[in-house]
TILUM-197128 format. One record per residue (C-alpha): residue in one letter; z, y, x. Coordinates in steps of 0.001 Angstrom, whole numbers, plus 500000, padded with zeros to 6 digits. Example, Ala and Ser with C-alpha at 12.3 -4.5 7.8 and 13.67 -1.06 7.14 Angstrom:
REM residues 2
A507800495500512300 S507140498940513670 
//
This chain:
REM residues 700
M614388342695379664 A616985345498379423 P620607344515379267 G622139344539375685 R618772344499373952 P618563341848371157 Q616569338799372171 K613581337620370139 P613638333907369110 S611389331939371487 R608305330120370265 L609999326877371314 W612906327621369039 D610522328310366156 L608845325021366708 R612165323144366824 L613267324785363596 L609983323862361903 V610185320216363070 C613778319855361920 S612996321331358539 F610063318977358134 V612113315948359107 F614921316998356755 L612465317425353851 A610844314119354625 L614201312339354598 L615044313990351295 C611706312774349869 I612253309197351086 A615811309155349834 G614671310589346542 Y611949307959346229 Y614297305082346834 T616977306607344638 L614587306964341761 N613149303519342304 R616566301904342747 H617978303595339622 H614863302605337761 Q614667299037338987 Y618234297744339439 P618905297847335666 R615987295456335393 E617864292734337261 P619738291366334139 L616368291231332361 I614945289284335285 S617741286772335372 S617979286101331668 H615651287768329177 L612550287403331322 H613165283668331834 R613576283224328050 L610336285115327525 F608559282854329954 L609864279671328372 G609001280988324915 L605319281176325876 S604928277347325994 D601798275933324369 A600943272273324933 S597678272604323056 L596360275208325516 I597200272955328501 S595431270089326758 A592370272214326162 S592319273317329805 L592474269730330992 R589672268685328683 S587426271484330139 L588342270682333735 T587565266962333311 A584305267302331353 G582532265819334365 P583226264649337913 H583688267471340417 L583710266217343998 A584243268918346656 G581048270323348147 T578937269568345076 K577397271781342380 Q579852270300339912 G582736271222342213 R581486274855342459 R581283275027338629 T584953273981338364 A585823276733340890 D584002279233338670 L585922277981335631 V589292278540337364 L588192281939338617 A587209283014335091 R590554281817333689 F592552283678336273 R590652286870335481 A590981286306331720 A594738286246332318 G594358289755333789 L595081288719337375 D593376290006340525 A591319286857341377 R589028286126344261 V587269283294346131 A587966282389349740 E584974280373350955 Y584937278041353934 R582663275496355512 S583566271968356318 L582188268715357454 L582283266413354430 S581221262804353848 Y579364261087351049 P577866257642350507 A574131257193350954 R573815253377350505 A576299250552350347 S576356246858349452 V578834243970349581 S578026240354348939 A579606237011349695 L578111233672350770 F580359230796349714 R580860227338351256 N578769225597348562 G575738227749349438 T575954230097346450 S576112233818346951 R577368236725344873 A576468240411345158 F579354242642344040 P578518245710341963 R578701249092343663 G578156251267340611 G580670252590338079 E583830250673337179 G584046248812333902 G580457247684334117 D579140251251333536 A576056251344335741 E575151254794334421 S578467256415335329 P578008259927336831 V580949259497339205 V580279258858342907 A580125255215343893 P583348253914345467 Y583479254769349164 H585693255827352025 A584962259404353164 F584231259624356936 S583763255872357317 P581016255442359944 S577848253680358971 G577637249995359891 T576739246486358905 A578475243136359336 R577781239544358394 A580956237696359253 P583781235491357973 A586364237110355727 V589984237071356821 F592960238194354772 V595300240501356741 N597726241347353976 R598492245155354314 G596930245476357718 R600135246328359570 E600961245303363112 V603515242871361745 D600783241280359544 Y598543240620362546 L601490239175364451 A602046236813361505 L598341235780361669 R598616235075365404 R601594232815364750 L599329230876362362 G596674230648365050 V594347233034363202 N592314235743365015 A590735238592363090 S588294239473365849 G584685239578364705 C585711239154361024 V585613241316357978 A589237242144357258 V590314242166353594 V593293244461353235 A595673245179350389 R596628248895350105 G600162249821350990 G600300249433354763 G599947253119355643 P597248255783355587 R593759254311355073 G592442255611358377 A595341254178360359 V594923250782358653 V591207250720359580 E591983251761363141 R594488248929363429 A591829246506362250 A589422247926364841 A592037247422367563 E592309243765366458 G588572243340366892 A587543243315363181 A583918244157362444 A584577245938359149 V587281246421356506 L587333245860352729 M590321247520351098 Y591645246933347577 T594538248061345393 E596285245344343403 R596048246093339719 E596649244113336552 G595115244287333088 A592429246627331819 F592082248584335063 R591747245632337388 D588122246540338266 G589076250083339163 V588240251015342806 E590339253427344792 R588207255964346650 G589778257997349530 T589387259355353001 V589871257554356289 M589905260694358409 M592968261148360620 G594572264579360696 L594170267556358378 G591579270266357849 D587962270533358815 P587408268217361815 L584951270681363342 T587560273429363634 P590879271827364716 G593472274563364621 W591306277434363379 A589511278192360126 H585892277273359530 V584664280580358068 I580986281434358079 G579967282521361553 S582987281067363366 Q583010278644366272 A582682275005365299 L582628271887367430 D579643269579367436 A579982266511365268 D579500264300368397 D582316266055370256 P584878263452371434 N587651265431369714 V585802265187366438 R584871261522366749 A588550260683367528 R589391261775363931 F587376258893362472 P587799255062362648 A585602253094364989 I584471250565362370 P583155250953358809 S585255250342355741 M584762250254351995 P587047250078348951 I586653247248346501 S588363246339343238 A591189243869342894 E588771241656340941 V586218241593343798 A588953241008346324 A590211237977344326 G586703236512344301 I586669236571348126 L590293235688348809 D590419232709346420 S587541231114348345 L589119231265351852 G590235228291353833 G592585228124356784 P596366228272356740 H598329229268353611 V599512232856353437 P603008233445354889 D605861233389352406 D606683237063352884 W603112238023351827 K603580236422348398 D604436238555345353 G605540235697343133 R602189235207341426 A600882231652340983 R597628232372342860 D599594233563345923 E600941230033346307 R597387228713346566 R595849231440348757 R594863230965352353 V594136233549355029 G590820232267356450 P588888233174358433 G586010231910356304 P584377229735355380 T583205232542353054 L580901235003354784 V580791238684353781 N577564240609354016 F578645244229354425 S576378247326354726 Y577297251001354501 Q575347254146355353 E577167257476355367 D575695260869354528 R577813263318356575 K577020267017356267 I578454270547356405 A579187271909352935 D580666275017351402 I584087274804349765 Q585937277360347628 N589622278221347353 V590267280381344264 L593216282782344555 A594997285090342132 V597366287757343413 I600155289528341537 K601315292371343777 G605038292770344266 R606532296097343193 E609271296395345788 E608315293904348503 P604510293501348295 D604534292136351856 R606566289047350952 F604707286176349375 V605707283398346958 I602792280972346941 L601860278366344259 G599201275791344973 N597296272917343417 H594060271330344567 R591107271292342172 D588644268807343588 A588650265156342416 W586977261943343383 T585989261380339772 Y587160263165336580 G590592263857338002 A592595264070334814 V595786263140336620 D594795263760340211 P594690266762340435 N593742268539337238 S596907267859335324 G598285270264337937 T595341272616337616 A595768272841333846 V599483273669334432 L598592276294337055 L596215277948334572 D598963277941331958 I601343279680334400 A598616282260335128 R598327282843331347 R602060283282330969 F602362285628333961 G599497287679332557 L601332288042329252 L604542289061331086 L602613291721333046 R601403293158329747 K605059293421328622 G605828295558331671 W607131292993334123 A606130293147337759 P607631290786340351 R609767292096343150 R607671290105345655 T604005289248345611 I602973285998343869 I599818284177344948 L598332281357342823 C596012279107344780 S593471276539343609 W592545274540346705 D589291272709347385 A588492269529349378 E592059268212349431 E590849264688348847 F588896264745352141 G592017265625354121 M593841268745352739 I590906270798354002 G590960273826351731 S594649274546352071 T594659273848355808 E591736276188356489 W593451278941354496 V596735278525356341 E594982278460359693 E593048281646358889 N596153283497357574 L598695281882359906 E600354284995361290 N600711286583357871 I602061283375356416 R604587282816359197 S605846286386358992 K605651287007355188 A605652283764353169 V608916283183351314 A608097279703349992 Y605263277425348918 L605446275573345642 N603057272625345306 V602004270609342321 D599297268006342814 C599349265394340043 A601578267198337544 V601856264237335270 Q601384260568336219 G603908259087333801 P607623259420332903 G610419260757335104 L610706263852337333 F610179263436341094 V610821266236343601 R610321266657347321 A611581269847348995 S612850271655352033 P616647271207351843 Q617612274879351562 L615868274923348137 D617868272045346650 D620361274225344794 L617560276340343301 I615812273205341973 I618982271956340325 E619654275326338761 V616165275476337322 V615983271952335870 K619194272655333986 K617267275300331979 V614336273062330928 N614408270678328007 D613545267116328810 P610094266263327462 D610984262695326536 V614598262818325296 N615590265201322548 G618761267218323075 M618936266709326839 T617794268805329769 V615608267582332610 Y618701267757334835 Q620686265443332597 T618016262767332381 W617272263134336118 I620916262498336930 L621013259424334688 A617800257938336111 N618738258383339747 N622575258195339633 G622561261725340917 T619937264105342147 N617229262475344257 I615290265091346181 E613063263633348842 R611714265451351937 L608261266592353049 S607333264427356044 D604264262896354487 V600762264379354740 D599601263412351266 S599244266823349596 D598705270526350303 F602235271289351333 A601550269698354737 A600006272737356394 F602691275046355048 V605628272927356114 Q604437271057359188 H602238273764360780 A603499277109359494 G607189276346358836 V607303277585355247 P610044276238352910 S608269274206350257 I608649272178347051 D606406269448345683 L607070268241342139 Y605517265896339617 Y606210263616336649 G605720259882337139 K606002257999340423 D602453256516340339 F599721255521337934 P597243252604337734 V594004254580337683 Y594550256467340953 H591217257604342510 T589176255568340066 A586683256414337357 F589396255626334778 D591324258806335754 S590001260581332652 F591130262821329874 E591101259788327600 W593579257996329888 M595890260993329764 M595698261159326000 E596425257419325593 F598821256659328405 G599875259610330587 D601135262360328294 P599624262198324749 L601580265210323458 F601367267118326766 H605149267715326688 R605510266629330289 H602840269095331317 V604879271812329541 A608026270760331435 V606219270990334744 A604883274416333889 E608414275558332947 I609986274232336137 W607158275517338388 G607246278935336716 L610965279394336798 L611125278438340467 T608523281091341110 L610403283789339072 H613636283071340943 L611980283262344346 A609864286307343468 D612549288363341718 S615985287521343118 S617342290411345215 I618890287919347621 L616820284736348080 P618377281610346620 F618363279649349889 N621311277490350981 Y621265276297354617 L624466274341354043 S622286271887352135 Y619966271759355134 A622915271152357486 A624245268367355237 Q620799266726355220 L620562267037359025 Q623940265341359347 E622734262504357127 H619538262138359186 T621600262034362338 K623801259228360977 K620753257181360110 L619231257833363549 S622479256809365266 A622385253410363466 I619020252450365077 L619547253912368551 D620703251944371567 I624395252390372434 G624742255038375094 I622181257529373765 S624187260536372667 L623358262633369598 Q625970265230370524 P623320267922371240 I622062267649367630 N625535267487366131 A626590270607368056 A623492272473366893 I624159271480363272 E627629273005363601 E626032276246364785 L623812276234361730 I626822275734359446 V628682278658361049 A625567280864360741 E625157280036357014 H628832280797356274 E628349284185357970 A625199284772355954 K626986283967352719 K629682286513353565 R627045289182354157 A625347288266350890 A628649288499348981 G629108292062350240 L625716293143348926 G626019294157345243 E622973294336343053 R623820297967342143 K625061299400345414 A624468303082345986 L621605304129348162 E623806305755350756 D625012302430352153 F621392301140352499 S622273297854350818 W618572297396349905 L617702297378353609 R620501294932354425 M619251292659351606 R615788292653353067 M617145291937356562 L619238289026355255 N616266287646353292 D614045287837356300 Q616641285953358371 M616739283185355782 I612925283018355585 L612445282929359333 S615192280331359965 E612800277647358788 R610332278787361390 G612957277994363981 F612345274294363401 L608813274740364777 E607972273895368399 A605072275960369785 E603609273009371679 G604008270715368682 L604615266988368707 K603475265243371854 G599906264051371517 R599684265619368014 H600033269359368753 W598958270565365316 F602155269180363790 K604863271607364961 H607878270917362723 L610467268876364632 I612528267933361551 Y609893266977358996 G606461265601359810 P604588262294360017 A605551259757362664 G602694258620364891 D603614255047364094 Y603234254719360309 N605556251716360372 S608410253778361832 K611785253483360152 L612330257205360386 S610949259691357848 F612436262661359819 F612657263810363434 P609001262802364029 G609175263478367780 I612160261133368158 A610426258567365962 D607415258666368283 A609607258345371368 I611395255300369916 S608070253618369216 Q606821254418372754 A610035253308374415 V609429249708373347 K606562249589375834 M608551251064378753 S611444250144380961 K614874250743379472 E615491253728381707 E612084255359380978 G612455254740377258 R615897256229377140 A614697259322379012 I611873260129376586 I614176259603373597 E616847261908375090 Q614198264530375799 E613167264543372125 I616809264715371028 W617244267863373050 R614048269329371560 V615415268780368059 A618770270279369028 R617091273400370375 A615009273700367200 I618157273678365069 Q619790276177367386 R616748278456366955 A617197278228363145 A620863279053363462 I620208282104365717 S617571283360363303 L619924283007360375 R622674284817362228 G620247287600363083 D621999288720366274 I620746288624369818 T622826286166371826 
//
């Protein structure tokens, strides 16, 4: 090239200029999109926090909830049956009628039904009595399933009856002090000593041949019989840890891992009336004083064994069946990849007016209200998923299979899970929750009118009834929150009206019982719908999630104090205390970051991105309490703060790994026992540290 001649731009320079121009235009488009969306959506925040909530509350209609419950309870609808499928279709149709995107997620599962069963007694005077196995209340034509224990093995026994109180280890120790041995006998057990399956397993370990289990009731419902499952663990027993979708791997029913989920001896539920007929005829020593409930007949009762003989026969029909979860999805406008999940199970042992369809009727009402809000132009910031679970009564199967199938999405994207099982059992609000949601619950119940006391809010009557707020925790495995909290680490709430009810799992759990006793005006149902719905709107629409980990830290400190009171002197809880302090510091830092994020910040400072980052840190902090290897010997349960203890008589309802170690240490030398307890203390401390690091968001 000649000197001084102008140079032509190179092809490389042309390419660079083109790329830079494209990138610049792309950034302008992205900025413009977010600017337009921010300017359009941020003014909606005052509507979300006030006007929208008033709109939601103004859509209350007790008569519609009543009508839904009547339809749902028109007949029994046991999971895996044609009637159960029809109820799924009803819920699907109602979701779609509300204008929601609804679908069915189908799974397979091993389920258990009764084929044949009989119980009779041969008394000392030579007379015998066969006890009815048909419908309660003398209704031999009842369409409900005969009382049985799902997953009880088939078996027969002809043996003396022995009363074992609630079937706990302490009860068998009391019998041994009386010189009574349950081996070879039919154990008669009063409910209340722990999960049914664990009680039957304890009887098997004591050598019992079979178990008859009753629930003490008085009055008109005394001949009600409490059905239930005796399976240990959650989910389909053929797919432990993964979902049983069509075509997936499934273990054989004879696999040792499957058989270990079921008791070794058969069992059967009976009514309190039938139990009295057997127990009042026993000889042997008088019942211990601490077994008596102050009733006159308890003073006369003896424990046996015999002389009354029980003739027991049960044949199980165990088979693989299809179950249906029904889902409705409301896509989030700004964060469609973050999920607020509502759930209630639909299947019932009988008619299920209380358990669970009071909750199903409320879920359908929330779907109706959300559909109306959508027509008014509302769309949630985050995605809302309404879930109607199947086969909960057999062992939380529907919800567990769904969580296992969607585990990675749930762990990375789920904001919270809000569970309602029996929405209305009677008077009084009861709540269980992950501690970071306590403040949100209190805020919401201040906005809802009390269904039983005019002129007061639910918050005011709740405070009066409990001398303060009384939010319990989620260590039990008695409803569909279990898989979310204890396996996936999702912050959760479980709420209901009424502590318990006398027709639980019986044929008397009907629409008529609800109309006469449970909630005749359906005002409590309305209150649950309002609380459940407002919780959802807060979690789905708040720019910054309403989580408070200072509440969690305070609860952890309380747990640690209670643990210290039962531990041997010399075992230090300093690792846990130090980790809690880290969590407190991390939460204070998070609150400072949140305070600096205004709802209407300009796009240039990317406050929307910092909000999302902070929200994700709060969501994922709960996952920090999970341990990948799970609890020792019970690996599916991964939450080290809340989960069931292996020993159902444990004094601890938190720190399940530590609770297990304390129970095991009793059978070891002092040094070995201390070592396993200290190991679990360090595991809990590390879990709390993980939560604090996640909340802080920085790499250490």
